N, C-alpha and C positions, 0 to 999 in steps of 0.2 A: 303522218304520211308526210315525207318529204315535200317542199315545194317543188314547182316545175323547174326543169334544169335551166330554163332561160333565166328565172330569178336567182337561182344560185350563181350563174354566171355573171349576172350584173353585180351581185356583191362582191365577187371575186375580183371583177376587173377594176373596181374602185372608182368608178365613174362618179364624179364630184357632183354633176349636173343630175343624177338620178339617185342621189343617196337616199333620199326620203323612200324610195321603191326597193331598197334592198331587203332581202328576206332570207335569213339563215336559219336553217332547220337544226333545233338543239334537241329535239326529242322531248319525253315526259320528264326529264331530270329538272328542268328550269321550271317547269309547273310545280314540282314537289317542293323545290326550294322556295318558290314565292308564297307555297301555303306554309311553309315552316317559318317563314319570316313575317307573315301576315299581321299579326298582332304585336309587332315590336317596332321599335324606331328603325329598323333595317328595313321596314317596308318600302321607302323610297330609295331607290337605287342610288341616289346621291349621298345618302347617308351611310354607305356600305364602305368599310376599309377591310382590307385583309386581316388585319389583327383582330379586329371584332368577329369577323367571322370565324377566324381560327378558335378564338376563345369560346364562341357559343357553340362549335362542333365539339371542342374539348370538354366543355362543361356537360353537354349531353352524353359524351362518351363516360365521363365519370359518374353520371347519374346511372346510367345503365349498369356498369360495372359494381357500383355500391349495391344496387338491388340484386345482382347476381351473387356478390359475396355475401350478403345477409341471407339469400335462400340457402346458400352453400353451408354456412355456419349452422343455421337452423336444422338443416338435413343431418349435418353431423352430430349435433346435440340430441338427435331424435324427435325433434319437435316436427310436426307435419305443417307443410307450407299452408295448408289450409287453415289450420288451427291458428297460425301466426299471424294470418291476414285478419282474422275475425277479432 
């Protein structure tokens, strides 16, 4: 649920005296991201750099694709995916 409009206006106004009261709604994506980096050095936001995040995303995408290609290869060779997992 988004924050009350008054808190959104406060953040948008950029009031330096009320900076600690800013509240910006970001939805569930930020929570999912924080869960994703929970057990990594990227847990602390001060350790995050764009290049590190991009590398982590690309590594994850590569792992997904490797799994997909392995399953596709097994299917083409007539090996059932259940047999290949065992």
